[in-house]
C-alpha positions as MATLAB code, in Angstrom:
seq = 'MSLINIKYFMVAYVGALLVLGSFYFGDVAYLWKGLLIAALYMLFDLLWTYARDRVWYLPSSSVISGFILAVVGAPAPSIDLLILLPFV';
ca = [
       0.016   -0.182    0.054;
       1.521    3.384   -0.821;
       1.195    6.514    1.102;
      -0.192   10.020   -0.291;
       3.020   12.084   -0.060;
       2.132   14.730    2.914;
       3.361   17.716    0.718;
       0.438   17.286   -2.026;
      -2.138   16.503    1.306;
      -0.779   19.791    2.988;
      -1.260   21.652   -0.711;
      -4.651   20.357   -0.976;
      -5.581   21.243    2.910;
      -4.399   24.973    3.030;
      -5.686   25.202   -0.409;
      -9.293   24.091    0.671;
      -8.716   26.761    3.766;
      -8.107   29.431    1.299;
     -11.337   28.450   -0.782;
     -13.451   28.042    2.464;
     -12.569   31.259    3.868;
     -13.091   32.812    0.591;
     -16.643   31.487    0.817;
     -17.026   32.195    4.347;
     -16.384   35.619    3.792;
     -18.303   35.901    0.651;
     -15.485   37.443   -1.272;
     -14.084   35.987   -4.402;
     -11.419   38.389   -4.689;
      -9.985   37.082   -1.493;
      -9.596   33.827   -3.389;
      -7.843   35.104   -6.466;
      -5.416   37.203   -4.424;
      -4.378   34.039   -2.493;
      -3.887   32.337   -5.562;
      -1.857   34.893   -6.627;
       0.326   35.254   -3.612;
       0.977   31.626   -3.796;
       1.627   31.940   -7.754;
       4.491   34.260   -7.065;
       5.860   32.644   -4.091;
       6.002   29.252   -6.370;
       7.628   31.933   -9.384;
       9.834   33.697   -7.052;
      11.193   30.095   -5.752;
      11.640   28.566   -9.077;
      13.632   31.625  -10.235;
      15.801   31.523   -7.208;
      16.475   28.257   -7.518;
      17.251   28.295  -11.380;
      19.528   31.051  -10.759;
      21.453   28.852   -8.192;
      21.444   25.776   -8.887;
      20.051   25.720  -12.617;
      17.566   23.176  -12.368;
      14.032   23.054  -12.291;
      11.573   21.344   -9.825;
       8.319   21.002   -8.762;
       7.955   23.778   -5.416;
       5.119   21.712   -3.561;
       6.512   23.221   -0.404;
       6.405   26.826   -1.991;
       2.801   26.142   -3.006;
       1.783   25.360    0.778;
       3.991   28.601    1.960;
       2.212   30.553   -0.704;
      -0.835   29.424    0.704;
      -0.177   29.619    4.289;
       0.797   33.536    3.528;
      -2.292   33.947    1.546;
      -4.789   32.318    4.525;
      -2.833   34.160    7.412;
      -1.966   37.240    5.547;
      -4.069   40.810    5.185;
      -7.150   39.949    4.365;
      -7.590   42.705    1.692;
      -3.890   43.001    0.460;
      -2.919   46.023   -1.882;
      -1.237   45.369   -5.044;
       2.245   46.338   -3.640;
       1.390   43.622   -0.770;
       0.321   41.058   -3.067;
       4.014   41.145   -4.562;
       6.205   41.752   -1.967;
       4.716   39.510    0.772;
       5.696   36.269   -1.211;
       9.289   38.155   -2.379;
      10.319   38.970    1.761;
];
């Protein structure tokens, strides 16, 4: 029997928290801004790793971290904070 990789479970779990939070607050912008934060976090990590090691990989840990930033971050971040939060 094969066990599910915990990283993929965490991506699904924290992503579901983001979706449920969006429905709870009744704000679709909360969801797309959260997805944007996670995507930027993943992009910055991919670019940094490629510049440092010259390798491409599947950044599941970056997606988890990006979702966590989106869930615990500001509920209505400005565009500046959307870009700076994952970068910092």
